[in-house]
C-alpha positions in Angstrom: 0.0 0.0 0.0 2.8 2.4 0.9 4.6 1.6 -2.4 1.4 2.3 -4.3 1.0 5.7 -2.6 4.6 6.6 -3.2 4.2 5.7 -6.9 1.1 7.9 -7.1 3.1 10.8 -5.6 5.7 10.2 -8.3 2.9 10.2 -11.0 3.8 6.6 -12.0 0.1 5.7 -12.2 0.3 2.4 -14.1 2.7 1.0 -11.5 0.8 2.5 -8.7 -2.5 0.9 -9.8 -0.8 -2.5 -9.8 0.7 -2.0 -6.4 -2.5 -0.7 -4.9 -4.5 -3.6 -6.4 -2.0 -6.1 -5.0 -2.1 -4.5 -1.5 -5.9 -4.7 -1.6 -5.7 -8.4 -2.6 -3.2 -9.2 0.1 -5.0 -7.4 2.9 -8.8 -7.8 2.2 -9.4 -7.1 5.9 -8.2 -3.5 5.4 -11.1 -1.6 3.6 -9.0 1.4 3.0 -6.7 -0.5 0.6 -9.5 -1.3 -1.8 -10.9 2.2 -1.3 -7.6 3.8 -2.3 -7.2 1.5 -5.2 -10.7 2.4 -6.4 -10.0 6.1 -6.1 -6.9 5.7 -8.1 -8.8 3.8 -10.8 -11.4 6.6 -10.9 -8.9 9.3 -11.0 -6.9 7.7 -13.8 -10.0 7.3 -16.0 -11.6 4.0 -15.2 -14.7 4.9 -13.2 -16.6 1.7 -14.1 -13.8 -0.5 -12.6 -13.6 1.8 -9.6 -17.3 1.2 -9.0 -16.8 -2.6 -9.2 -13.9 -2.5 -6.7 -15.9 -0.3 -4.3 -19.0 -2.6 -4.6 -16.9 -5.6 -3.7 -15.3 -3.7 -0.9 -18.8 -2.8 0.4 -19.7 -6.5 0.4 -16.7 -7.3 2.6 -17.0 -4.1 4.7 -20.7 -2.9 4.7 -20.0 -0.4 7.5 -17.1 1.4 5.8 -18.2 5.0 5.4 -15.5 6.0 2.9 -16.5 3.2 0.6 -20.2 4.0 0.8 -19.6 7.7 0.2 -17.5 7.0 -2.8 -20.1 4.5 -4.1 -22.8 7.1 -3.8 -20.8 9.9 -5.4 -19.4 7.8 -8.3 -22.8 6.2 -8.9 -24.3 9.6 -9.2 -21.5 10.8 -11.4 -22.1 7.8 -13.7 -25.7 8.8 -14.0 -27.1 6.0 -11.8 -29.1 8.1 -9.4 -31.0 5.1 -8.0 -27.8 3.3 -7.0 -26.4 6.5 -5.6 -29.5 6.9 -3.4 -29.3 3.3 -2.2 -25.6 3.7 -1.2 -26.4 7.1 0.4 -29.3 5.5 2.4 -26.9 2.8 3.7 -24.4 5.5 4.7 -27.2 7.6 6.3 -28.3 4.6 8.4 -24.7 4.1 9.5 -24.1 7.8 10.3 -27.4 9.4 11.2 -27.2 13.1 11.8 -23.9 13.5 9.9 -24.2 16.8 8.0 -22.0 15.7 5.2 -24.1 12.6 4.6 -27.3 14.7 4.8 -25.9 17.1 2.2 -25.1 14.2 -0.1 -28.6 12.8 0.2 -30.1 16.2 -0.4 -28.0 16.8 -3.5 -29.0 13.3 -4.8 -32.7 14.0 -4.1 -32.5 17.1 -6.2 -34.6 20.2 -5.9 -37.9 18.2 -6.2 -37.1 16.1 -3.2 -37.8 12.9 -5.0 
């Protein structure tokens, strides 16, 4: 994981993606490793794969707020509002009263509140 992060800082993205994916595979009990791998995938132009990595991470770690937040945001970004709302609802149940989560839900609901 540290190697992958160092490679990102050096802008060696292809190598970083390999290192981050390997770290996530070797340490599946660490939700942040898959999360960071997914963010890197998204930021290097592979949002569909990022969503798949995040969804798998959410299966393993259903209470990981960073993963749920990214799933909601990336689903919305991809145009899948229904999926975004489902992920946001899970996050909201996990963190009731969190203003950041409430703002996300409100933005996903839109002005019409539906």
